[in-house]
N, C-alpha and C positions, 0 to 999 in steps of 0.2 A: 241246395247244392250250389256253392259259389261258382262264379264264372271267371274267365280270365279278364273281365272288365270290372274295374273297381272305381268308385267315385268317392273321393275324400270330400267331406262337407264340414263347414264351420258356420255356426250361427253366432250372432251377437244379439243380445236382448236389451230392451229399453228399461225393463224393470225386473224384479225377481220372478215375475209370472212367466211360465213357460210359453204362453201364447203371445208374448211381447216381442217377437223377432223384429229386429230393425235392420239386419243385414244378413246376407247369406253368401258364402263363397263356395265354389266347387272346383275340383280338379279331377279330371278323368284320366285314369291309368289303364293302359293296355300293355300287357307284358311288363316291361320295366321302364316304360316311357309315359310321361304326361302328354296326352294327345289333345287335350282341350281344357279350357278354364272359363269360368263365368262368375259373375257376381251381381247381386241385386241389393239395392237399398229398398227397404220395406217400411211402409207407414204402420207403426204398431197401433193397437187399439187406442183411440182418442189422442193419438200422437203424444202419449204421455211418457216421460222419462224420469227415472230416479237419478239423482245427482251421482250416486255411487257408480251406477252403470256408465254414465257419461264419462266419469273420471277414468274408467278402465279403457273404453274404446274410443272416446272422443266424439261420438255421435250425439246429436241433440235433435230436438223437435224441428229446428230450422233445417236440418239436413234431410228430413224425411217428410216435411209438410206437403210436398207435391208428389210424393212417391206413391205407387200403388200399394194396396193392402195385399196380404199374403195370398188370399184366394184369387186375386186378379192375376197373379204371376205363377200360380201353382201349375197350370198346364205347361208353361214354358219350362219350369223347373223339373216337373215330372218327365217331360220329354228329354231334357238334358241328362237326367239320371238314367232313364230307360230301365232295364231290368238288371242293372249292375248291383253288385254287393257294395254296401256303404262302408266307409271308414271315417272315423273321427278320433281326434286326440282328446281323451276323456269322453268317450262315446256315451256314457250314461247321460251327460248333460245334453249333447246335441240330439240324441235319440228321444229324450224326454220332450225337447222343444218340437221336433218334427212330429212325434206322436200326438202331442197336444194340439198343434196347429191343424193336423189332418182331422182329428176327432171333433174338435170344437166347431170346425167349419164344415163338417160332414163331407169331406172331399174324397173322391175316388183315388185310391192309391194301390200300387202293387203290394204284395206281401214281401216287404224288404227284409233282407238279411244284412247284418253288419258285424264289424269287428272294431276293436279299439287299438290304436297305435301306442297308447300308454302301455298296454299289456305286451304288445310286440316289442317295444323298446326295453321293457324290463327283462324280457327273455334274451333279446339280442345283445344288450349292453348292461348286464346286471350290476356292474361296478360303478355306474354313474351315481353322483351324489343324490340326485332325484331324477324323475322322469317327466318333468314338466316340459312343455313344448320348447320353450326357449333354451333349456339346458340340453335337450336332445339335439336341437338344431345346432347349437354351438359345437357339440361333440362331433356332429356329422359335417360341419362346414356348410350348413344350409342357411341362406339369407332368410330373414324373418322380420316383418313389421308386425310385432305381436299385437293381437286383438284387432287386426284389420282382417275382415272375414276372408277375402280372396288370398291374402298372404298366408293366413293360418291354414286354409284348405290346401294351398300349394305345398306348404311346409309339411303338413300331415302326409300328403301323397309322397313327398320326397323321403320322409322318415320310413314309410312302408317300403319304398324302393331300396333305400340304403339298408334297411333291415333284411330284405330279401337277398341283396348282394352279399351281406355279411355272412350269410349261411349257405351261399352258393346256389340259391334258388334262382330259377329262370323267370319266375313271376310271383305275384303276391300270394296266389292260391298255394303254391308250393311252399312258400315261406311260412304261411300259417300252419301247414301240415308239419313241416320240419320243426317249428317252434312249439308245436303242440297247443296252438291257440284255438279257442272255440269261436265258431260263427254263431251269432245269436239272431233271433227273429224280432222284428220291430213290434209285432202284434200288441 
């Protein structure tokens, strides 16, 4: 059962592997307000990067060589998320990364629930030419530094808030119900 506290998350990865997180941004939503934000640079396994990934987000081995590995910051991340319901724009990607990181490192984690703001934006603004984060942000007047984890997480949170406002909802939970969107389990 979702709560009135949601956390938008965005991972950037160093390679095609789901376990190669190199950055994570979060934005905490309560009601229709962002009440907290955080970001982490993360050293991926072997600090290995594919050129294509670096071309997308601009991060390289030099940026993360002295950063902690995911398991070293997991406690801090888990505490920041708490028992909130997660949001991500294109949630299957971010949830695949989170699920892989938790499983491969055998980390303790709550039974997270999540929703996707791509689905929310499709229901709230069906006439947009597409529902990519940059397109939705442009439509809503949301500032975005695309593929920068903290900016993407903040933008995802703002999309959820604007989507809720567009249907007269007083919080993201209510917007999900009004828009007929499904809350999924990370399991």
